[in-house]
Short mmCIF file of the C-alpha atoms (twelve columns), coordinates in Angstrom:
data_MODEL
# 
_entry.id   MODEL 
# 
loop_
_atom_site.group_PDB 
_atom_site.id 
_atom_site.type_symbol 
_atom_site.label_atom_id 
_atom_site.label_alt_id 
_atom_site.label_comp_id 
_atom_site.label_asym_id 
_atom_site.label_seq_id 
_atom_site.Cartn_x 
_atom_site.Cartn_y 
_atom_site.Cartn_z 
_atom_site.pdbx_PDB_model_num 
ATOM 1   C CA . MET A 1   -1.239  4.781   -1.107 1 
ATOM 2   C CA . VAL A 2   -1.785  8.341   0.162  1 
ATOM 3   C CA . SER A 3   -4.424  10.686  -1.141 1 
ATOM 4   C CA . GLU A 4   -3.013  13.614  -3.132 1 
ATOM 5   C CA . LYS A 5   -6.049  15.759  -2.369 1 
ATOM 6   C CA . SER A 6   -5.812  15.771  1.404  1 
ATOM 7   C CA . ARG A 7   -3.008  15.320  3.867  1 
ATOM 8   C CA . ILE A 8   -5.347  14.328  6.671  1 
ATOM 9   C CA . PRO A 9   -3.912  11.048  8.015  1 
ATOM 10  C CA . VAL A 10  -6.102  8.099   7.034  1 
ATOM 11  C CA . ALA A 11  -6.090  4.558   8.424  1 
ATOM 12  C CA . LEU A 12  -8.072  1.558   7.221  1 
ATOM 13  C CA . THR A 13  -9.175  -1.343  9.388  1 
ATOM 14  C CA . ILE A 14  -10.059 -4.638  7.727  1 
ATOM 15  C CA . ALA A 15  -11.782 -6.645  10.434 1 
ATOM 16  C CA . GLY A 16  -15.017 -7.964  11.879 1 
ATOM 17  C CA . SER A 17  -17.817 -6.096  13.593 1 
ATOM 18  C CA . ASP A 18  -18.328 -6.526  17.355 1 
ATOM 19  C CA . SER A 19  -21.982 -5.897  18.220 1 
ATOM 20  C CA . GLY A 20  -20.954 -5.264  21.836 1 
ATOM 21  C CA . GLY A 21  -18.727 -2.381  20.715 1 
ATOM 22  C CA . GLY A 22  -15.623 -3.482  22.592 1 
ATOM 23  C CA . ALA A 23  -13.403 -4.957  19.897 1 
ATOM 24  C CA . GLY A 24  -13.132 -5.303  16.122 1 
ATOM 25  C CA . ILE A 25  -14.100 -2.476  13.801 1 
ATOM 26  C CA . GLN A 26  -15.733 -0.521  16.616 1 
ATOM 27  C CA . ALA A 27  -12.595 -0.508  18.770 1 
ATOM 28  C CA . ASP A 28  -10.402 0.308   15.784 1 
ATOM 29  C CA . LEU A 29  -12.427 3.326   14.699 1 
ATOM 30  C CA . ARG A 30  -12.501 4.696   18.248 1 
ATOM 31  C CA . THR A 31  -8.740  4.300   18.456 1 
ATOM 32  C CA . PHE A 32  -8.183  6.051   15.125 1 
ATOM 33  C CA . ALA A 33  -10.446 8.913   16.214 1 
ATOM 34  C CA . PHE A 34  -8.599  9.336   19.504 1 
ATOM 35  C CA . HIS A 35  -5.357  9.774   17.576 1 
ATOM 36  C CA . CYS A 36  -6.957  12.354  15.238 1 
ATOM 37  C CA . VAL A 37  -6.660  9.982   12.284 1 
ATOM 38  C CA . HIS A 38  -9.576  9.574   9.881  1 
ATOM 39  C CA . GLY A 39  -10.778 5.984   10.194 1 
ATOM 40  C CA . THR A 40  -12.112 3.930   7.293  1 
ATOM 41  C CA . SER A 41  -13.210 0.306   7.343  1 
ATOM 42  C CA . ALA A 42  -13.744 -2.872  5.363  1 
ATOM 43  C CA . LEU A 43  -15.876 -5.405  7.200  1 
ATOM 44  C CA . THR A 44  -14.988 -9.089  6.884  1 
ATOM 45  C CA . CYS A 45  -17.713 -10.541 9.086  1 
ATOM 46  C CA . VAL A 46  -20.534 -9.619  11.435 1 
ATOM 47  C CA . THR A 47  -20.532 -11.117 14.918 1 
ATOM 48  C CA . ALA A 48  -23.200 -11.346 17.575 1 
ATOM 49  C CA . GLN A 49  -21.220 -10.837 20.755 1 
ATOM 50  C CA . ASN A 50  -21.151 -9.069  24.093 1 
ATOM 51  C CA . THR A 51  -18.980 -9.057  27.198 1 
ATOM 52  C CA . LEU A 52  -19.689 -12.763 27.726 1 
ATOM 53  C CA . GLY A 53  -18.565 -14.007 24.320 1 
ATOM 54  C CA . VAL A 54  -19.469 -14.645 20.692 1 
ATOM 55  C CA . THR A 55  -22.732 -16.395 19.821 1 
ATOM 56  C CA . ARG A 56  -22.762 -16.084 16.018 1 
ATOM 57  C CA . VAL A 57  -20.404 -15.174 13.169 1 
ATOM 58  C CA . ASP A 58  -21.501 -14.417 9.600  1 
ATOM 59  C CA . ALA A 59  -18.752 -13.948 7.018  1 
ATOM 60  C CA . LEU A 60  -19.002 -11.485 4.149  1 
ATOM 61  C CA . SER A 61  -17.978 -12.646 0.711  1 
ATOM 62  C CA . ALA A 62  -14.436 -12.085 -0.497 1 
ATOM 63  C CA . GLU A 63  -15.895 -9.938  -3.301 1 
ATOM 64  C CA . ALA A 64  -17.598 -7.674  -0.755 1 
ATOM 65  C CA . VAL A 65  -14.339 -7.244  1.148  1 
ATOM 66  C CA . ILE A 66  -12.477 -6.372  -2.062 1 
ATOM 67  C CA . ALA A 67  -15.160 -3.841  -3.047 1 
ATOM 68  C CA . GLN A 68  -14.868 -2.059  0.310  1 
ATOM 69  C CA . ILE A 69  -11.080 -1.855  0.152  1 
ATOM 70  C CA . GLN A 70  -11.097 -0.582  -3.436 1 
ATOM 71  C CA . ALA A 71  -13.765 1.997   -2.628 1 
ATOM 72  C CA . VAL A 72  -11.721 3.431   0.230  1 
ATOM 73  C CA . VAL A 73  -8.181  3.219   -1.123 1 
ATOM 74  C CA . GLY A 74  -9.077  4.135   -4.692 1 
ATOM 75  C CA . ASP A 75  -10.778 7.376   -3.650 1 
ATOM 76  C CA . ILE A 76  -9.552  8.501   -0.230 1 
ATOM 77  C CA . GLY A 77  -6.191  6.759   -0.013 1 
ATOM 78  C CA . VAL A 78  -4.706  5.330   3.159  1 
ATOM 79  C CA . ASP A 79  -1.538  5.928   5.153  1 
ATOM 80  C CA . ALA A 80  -1.738  2.712   7.174  1 
ATOM 81  C CA . VAL A 81  -3.824  -0.459  7.231  1 
ATOM 82  C CA . LYS A 82  -4.510  -2.955  9.992  1 
ATOM 83  C CA . THR A 83  -6.114  -6.349  9.710  1 
ATOM 84  C CA . GLY A 84  -8.077  -8.090  12.435 1 
ATOM 85  C CA . MET A 85  -10.401 -11.058 12.102 1 
ATOM 86  C CA . LEU A 86  -10.148 -12.274 8.508  1 
ATOM 87  C CA . LEU A 87  -11.918 -15.547 9.280  1 
ATOM 88  C CA . ASN A 88  -11.047 -17.698 6.250  1 
ATOM 89  C CA . ARG A 89  -8.568  -18.275 3.449  1 
ATOM 90  C CA . GLU A 90  -10.768 -16.650 0.799  1 
ATOM 91  C CA . ILE A 91  -10.951 -13.360 2.684  1 
ATOM 92  C CA . MET A 92  -7.215  -13.485 3.445  1 
ATOM 93  C CA . ALA A 93  -6.478  -13.980 -0.253 1 
ATOM 94  C CA . ALA A 94  -8.737  -11.047 -1.123 1 
ATOM 95  C CA . VAL A 95  -6.946  -8.799  1.360  1 
ATOM 96  C CA . ALA A 96  -3.506  -9.924  0.202  1 
ATOM 97  C CA . SER A 97  -4.364  -9.201  -3.441 1 
ATOM 98  C CA . GLU A 98  -5.465  -5.651  -2.608 1 
ATOM 99  C CA . VAL A 99  -2.451  -4.981  -0.375 1 
ATOM 100 C CA . GLU A 100 -0.236  -6.011  -3.285 1 
ATOM 101 C CA . SER A 101 -2.271  -4.146  -5.892 1 
ATOM 102 C CA . PHE A 102 -2.224  -0.856  -3.967 1 
ATOM 103 C CA . GLN A 103 1.383   -1.399  -2.774 1 
ATOM 104 C CA . ILE A 104 0.445   -0.808  0.855  1 
ATOM 105 C CA . GLN A 105 3.559   -0.573  3.027  1 
ATOM 106 C CA . ASN A 106 2.285   0.273   6.514  1 
ATOM 107 C CA . LEU A 107 0.424   -2.992  7.092  1 
ATOM 108 C CA . VAL A 108 -0.224  -4.073  10.680 1 
ATOM 109 C CA . VAL A 109 -1.345  -7.708  10.883 1 
ATOM 110 C CA . ASP A 110 -3.153  -8.683  14.063 1 
ATOM 111 C CA . PRO A 111 -3.448  -12.446 13.460 1 
ATOM 112 C CA . VAL A 112 -6.809  -13.061 15.136 1 
ATOM 113 C CA . MET A 113 -6.798  -16.836 15.453 1 
ATOM 114 C CA . VAL A 114 -7.858  -17.761 18.986 1 
ATOM 115 C CA . SER A 115 -10.899 -16.740 21.063 1 
ATOM 116 C CA . ARG A 116 -10.757 -15.609 24.681 1 
ATOM 117 C CA . SER A 117 -11.708 -19.152 25.712 1 
ATOM 118 C CA . GLY A 118 -8.758  -20.586 23.792 1 
ATOM 119 C CA . ASP A 119 -10.772 -21.943 20.832 1 
ATOM 120 C CA . ARG A 120 -9.355  -21.601 17.327 1 
ATOM 121 C CA . LEU A 121 -11.290 -19.197 15.126 1 
ATOM 122 C CA . ILE A 122 -9.726  -20.180 11.796 1 
ATOM 123 C CA . ASP A 123 -8.842  -23.529 10.226 1 
ATOM 124 C CA . ASP A 124 -5.447  -24.971 9.299  1 
ATOM 125 C CA . GLU A 125 -5.721  -23.862 5.664  1 
ATOM 126 C CA . ALA A 126 -6.288  -20.254 6.729  1 
ATOM 127 C CA . ILE A 127 -3.413  -20.438 9.218  1 
ATOM 128 C CA . ALA A 128 -1.084  -21.688 6.486  1 
ATOM 129 C CA . TYR A 129 -2.142  -18.844 4.169  1 
ATOM 130 C CA . LEU A 130 -1.601  -16.331 6.968  1 
ATOM 131 C CA . GLN A 131 1.911   -17.672 7.562  1 
ATOM 132 C CA . ASN A 132 2.956   -17.977 3.939  1 
ATOM 133 C CA . ILE A 133 1.285   -15.017 2.231  1 
ATOM 134 C CA . LEU A 134 -0.097  -12.312 4.514  1 
ATOM 135 C CA . ILE A 135 2.493   -12.147 7.299  1 
ATOM 136 C CA . PRO A 136 5.364   -11.654 4.799  1 
ATOM 137 C CA . MET A 137 3.566   -8.492  3.633  1 
ATOM 138 C CA . ALA A 138 3.382   -7.019  7.145  1 
ATOM 139 C CA . ALA A 139 5.352   -4.127  8.541  1 
ATOM 140 C CA . VAL A 140 4.579   -5.645  11.942 1 
ATOM 141 C CA . VAL A 141 2.610   -8.655  13.135 1 
ATOM 142 C CA . THR A 142 1.145   -8.628  16.657 1 
ATOM 143 C CA . PRO A 143 0.301   -12.142 17.910 1 
ATOM 144 C CA . ASN A 144 -0.754  -12.793 21.471 1 
ATOM 145 C CA . ARG A 145 0.767   -15.665 23.412 1 
ATOM 146 C CA . PHE A 146 -1.630  -18.272 22.013 1 
ATOM 147 C CA . GLU A 147 -1.359  -17.037 18.428 1 
ATOM 148 C CA . ALA A 148 2.433   -16.880 18.681 1 
ATOM 149 C CA . THR A 149 2.426   -20.493 19.866 1 
ATOM 150 C CA . ILE A 150 0.511   -21.565 16.750 1 
ATOM 151 C CA . LEU A 151 2.595   -19.467 14.356 1 
ATOM 152 C CA . SER A 152 5.949   -20.536 15.810 1 
ATOM 153 C CA . ASN A 153 5.049   -24.047 16.991 1 
ATOM 154 C CA . LEU A 154 6.808   -23.235 20.266 1 
ATOM 155 C CA . GLU A 155 5.547   -23.402 23.834 1 
ATOM 156 C CA . ILE A 156 5.632   -19.952 25.431 1 
ATOM 157 C CA . ASN A 157 6.100   -19.689 29.189 1 
ATOM 158 C CA . SER A 158 8.875   -17.125 29.601 1 
ATOM 159 C CA . VAL A 159 10.397  -14.005 28.064 1 
ATOM 160 C CA . ASP A 160 13.030  -16.168 26.408 1 
ATOM 161 C CA . ASP A 161 10.238  -18.269 24.867 1 
ATOM 162 C CA . MET A 162 8.547   -15.092 23.621 1 
ATOM 163 C CA . ARG A 163 11.829  -13.938 22.098 1 
ATOM 164 C CA . SER A 164 12.349  -17.286 20.350 1 
ATOM 165 C CA . ALA A 165 8.793   -17.217 19.021 1 
ATOM 166 C CA . ALA A 166 9.237   -13.645 17.768 1 
ATOM 167 C CA . GLN A 167 12.404  -14.641 15.910 1 
ATOM 168 C CA . LYS A 168 10.728  -17.650 14.318 1 
ATOM 169 C CA . ILE A 169 7.668   -15.621 13.242 1 
ATOM 170 C CA . HIS A 170 9.964   -12.911 11.890 1 
ATOM 171 C CA . SER A 171 11.572  -15.533 9.661  1 
ATOM 172 C CA . LEU A 172 8.231   -15.791 7.844  1 
ATOM 173 C CA . GLY A 173 9.002   -12.411 6.290  1 
ATOM 174 C CA . ALA A 174 7.431   -9.625  8.379  1 
ATOM 175 C CA . LYS A 175 9.597   -6.569  8.995  1 
ATOM 176 C CA . ALA A 176 8.954   -6.812  12.732 1 
ATOM 177 C CA . VAL A 177 7.095   -8.908  15.296 1 
ATOM 178 C CA . LEU A 178 5.540   -7.950  18.616 1 
ATOM 179 C CA . VAL A 179 4.688   -10.993 20.748 1 
ATOM 180 C CA . LYS A 180 2.181   -9.770  23.316 1 
ATOM 181 C CA . GLY A 181 2.252   -11.000 26.892 1 
ATOM 182 C CA . GLY A 182 -1.330  -10.291 27.883 1 
ATOM 183 C CA . GLY A 183 -1.939  -14.019 28.232 1 
ATOM 184 C CA . MET A 184 1.122   -14.559 30.406 1 
ATOM 185 C CA . LYS A 185 0.863   -15.044 34.154 1 
ATOM 186 C CA . GLY A 186 2.234   -13.187 37.152 1 
ATOM 187 C CA . GLU A 187 4.874   -10.548 36.548 1 
ATOM 188 C CA . LEU A 188 5.037   -11.401 32.843 1 
ATOM 189 C CA . ARG A 189 1.473   -10.281 32.251 1 
ATOM 190 C CA . GLY A 190 1.544   -7.371  29.840 1 
ATOM 191 C CA . VAL A 191 5.233   -7.799  29.001 1 
ATOM 192 C CA . ASP A 192 5.724   -7.732  25.214 1 
ATOM 193 C CA . VAL A 193 8.729   -8.740  23.142 1 
ATOM 194 C CA . TRP A 194 9.734   -6.881  19.968 1 
ATOM 195 C CA . PHE A 195 12.005  -8.310  17.279 1 
ATOM 196 C CA . ASP A 196 12.895  -6.697  13.960 1 
ATOM 197 C CA . GLY A 197 15.780  -8.822  12.694 1 
ATOM 198 C CA . ARG A 198 18.394  -6.493  14.133 1 
ATOM 199 C CA . GLY A 199 17.641  -7.030  17.793 1 
ATOM 200 C CA . SER A 200 14.937  -7.553  20.374 1 
ATOM 201 C CA . GLU A 201 13.437  -5.345  23.062 1 
ATOM 202 C CA . VAL A 202 11.380  -6.264  26.106 1 
ATOM 203 C CA . LEU A 203 8.587   -3.721  26.455 1 
ATOM 204 C CA . LYS A 204 7.096   -3.346  29.914 1 
ATOM 205 C CA . ALA A 205 4.206   -1.257  31.137 1 
ATOM 206 C CA . GLU A 206 2.339   -0.768  34.355 1 
ATOM 207 C CA . THR A 207 0.166   -3.785  35.157 1 
ATOM 208 C CA . VAL A 208 -3.485  -2.752  35.403 1 
ATOM 209 C CA . ASP A 209 -5.603  -4.878  37.726 1 
ATOM 210 C CA . THR A 210 -8.874  -5.201  35.831 1 
ATOM 211 C CA . GLN A 211 -10.939 -7.976  34.296 1 
ATOM 212 C CA . ASN A 212 -12.279 -5.536  31.705 1 
ATOM 213 C CA . THR A 213 -9.737  -6.172  28.969 1 
ATOM 214 C CA . HIS A 214 -11.976 -6.886  25.979 1 
ATOM 215 C CA . GLY A 215 -10.543 -5.420  22.798 1 
ATOM 216 C CA . THR A 216 -6.975  -4.836  23.967 1 
ATOM 217 C CA . GLY A 217 -5.431  -6.666  21.005 1 
ATOM 218 C CA . CYS A 218 -7.563  -4.841  18.445 1 
ATOM 219 C CA . THR A 219 -6.892  -1.538  20.168 1 
ATOM 220 C CA . LEU A 220 -3.128  -2.043  20.242 1 
ATOM 221 C CA . SER A 221 -2.857  -2.921  16.550 1 
ATOM 222 C CA . ALA A 222 -5.168  -0.041  15.625 1 
ATOM 223 C CA . ALA A 223 -3.069  2.366   17.696 1 
ATOM 224 C CA . ILE A 224 0.070   1.150   15.922 1 
ATOM 225 C CA . ALA A 225 -1.606  1.780   12.569 1 
ATOM 226 C CA . ALA A 226 -2.771  5.226   13.706 1 
ATOM 227 C CA . ASN A 227 0.736   6.207   14.760 1 
ATOM 228 C CA . LEU A 228 2.151   4.931   11.479 1 
ATOM 229 C CA . ALA A 229 -0.435  7.041   9.651  1 
ATOM 230 C CA . LEU A 230 0.810   10.018  11.666 1 
ATOM 231 C CA . GLY A 231 4.312   9.426   10.320 1 
ATOM 232 C CA . LYS A 232 5.941   7.749   13.296 1 
ATOM 233 C CA . ASP A 233 8.584   5.085   12.684 1 
ATOM 234 C CA . LEU A 234 7.649   1.472   13.399 1 
ATOM 235 C CA . PHE A 235 9.216   1.042   16.848 1 
ATOM 236 C CA . THR A 236 7.966   4.435   18.053 1 
ATOM 237 C CA . ALA A 237 4.478   3.598   16.789 1 
ATOM 238 C CA . VAL A 238 4.547   0.381   18.812 1 
ATOM 239 C CA . THR A 239 5.749   2.012   22.023 1 
ATOM 240 C CA . PHE A 240 3.215   4.858   21.742 1 
ATOM 241 C CA . ALA A 241 0.453   2.332   21.083 1 
ATOM 242 C CA . LYS A 242 1.389   0.272   24.139 1 
ATOM 243 C CA . HIS A 243 1.315   3.431   26.256 1 
ATOM 244 C CA . TYR A 244 -2.153  4.264   24.928 1 
ATOM 245 C CA . VAL A 245 -3.525  0.805   25.727 1 
ATOM 246 C CA . THR A 246 -2.174  1.015   29.283 1 
ATOM 247 C CA . TYR A 247 -4.062  4.267   29.861 1 
ATOM 248 C CA . ALA A 248 -7.197  2.850   28.261 1 
ATOM 249 C CA . LEU A 249 -7.018  -0.165  30.587 1 
ATOM 250 C CA . GLN A 250 -6.835  2.125   33.599 1 
ATOM 251 C CA . TYR A 251 -10.233 3.496   32.603 1 
ATOM 252 C CA . ALA A 252 -11.772 0.269   31.313 1 
ATOM 253 C CA . LEU A 253 -15.564 0.169   31.271 1 
ATOM 254 C CA . ASP A 254 -17.275 -2.037  33.840 1 
ATOM 255 C CA . ILE A 255 -20.303 -2.912  31.727 1 
ATOM 256 C CA . GLY A 256 -22.124 -6.174  31.079 1 
ATOM 257 C CA . GLU A 257 -21.779 -9.418  32.980 1 
ATOM 258 C CA . GLY A 258 -18.400 -10.453 31.567 1 
ATOM 259 C CA . GLN A 259 -15.264 -8.680  30.349 1 
ATOM 260 C CA . GLY A 260 -15.953 -5.035  29.606 1 
ATOM 261 C CA . PRO A 261 -13.967 -3.070  27.016 1 
ATOM 262 C CA . VAL A 262 -11.052 -0.723  27.521 1 
ATOM 263 C CA . GLY A 263 -11.812 2.999   27.760 1 
ATOM 264 C CA . HIS A 264 -10.784 4.216   24.317 1 
ATOM 265 C CA . PHE A 265 -11.772 7.809   25.074 1 
ATOM 266 C CA . PHE A 266 -10.438 7.918   28.625 1 
ATOM 267 C CA . PRO A 267 -9.871  11.721  28.600 1 
ATOM 268 C CA . LEU A 268 -13.634 12.091  28.295 1 
ATOM 269 C CA . LEU A 269 -14.108 9.733   31.236 1 
ATOM 270 C CA . LYS A 270 -11.445 11.412  33.390 1 
ATOM 271 C CA . SER A 271 -10.999 15.046  32.425 1 
ATOM 272 C CA . GLU A 272 -7.720  15.405  34.273 1 
ATOM 273 C CA . VAL A 273 -6.029  13.046  31.801 1 
ATOM 274 C CA . SER A 274 -4.728  14.842  28.720 1 
ATOM 275 C CA . PRO A 275 -4.792  13.145  25.307 1 
ATOM 276 C CA . GLN A 276 -1.481  14.814  24.593 1 
ATOM 277 C CA . SER A 277 0.093   12.479  27.147 1 
ATOM 278 C CA . THR A 278 -0.229  9.616   24.684 1 
ATOM 279 C CA . ILE A 279 -0.101  11.092  21.216 1 
ATOM 280 C CA . SER A 280 2.440   13.912  21.385 1 
# 
């Protein structure tokens, strides 16, 4: 749904808050702003976290999530929506009902299911709902290696494995799938595989040697949503978003005692880098 009053591109993130500012809603809104897209938000949970990890998660009610989405979409309108941490089946059902009600087409589903330490963040019931209801609504779903393993029930150790997983996840009903290789090792690190039912593409980017990678998944899905809001087609939105994340990794922030976040506003950190290099 697009606002009739204003043609300013608008994107909505439905995700959790990261108190450390590196991922979640905070990363999404920074990414939207970088792309000159007005960012709106619907919080699903509040986390206490920093560069070392998450120490507490408090979920909002499904009713609160619905109220936020209706407030934004009913008044401002949105050109693209991305989901991040939805946490439980009740919140997923709330989001799915609003996506259907408002007939949202540009839906980017980042299936946040596994923590950086490899621990599952959602239970089997929520995973089943994600597979059967929410993913079929998606224009693109962006699982990392571990999430793709859960969604496809396949072991992933190679590009061929990533391609097979993408095809199996695509069969759930999403228009396209991007299996991310950030969790892969060696030369496969950062290699992503795209599949849209017509064919697959292996997307490569420069490998950035940094431990400060917190928020890369959130940032990528938000950048895809931002580019969709700007009117780009799905594959172009994905490739532009990957390019943006690579630049942001080059200027990642070395803060805290653990994994720092990517540099969402890297032109402000390094004035010689032009924002037009990633969004034009």
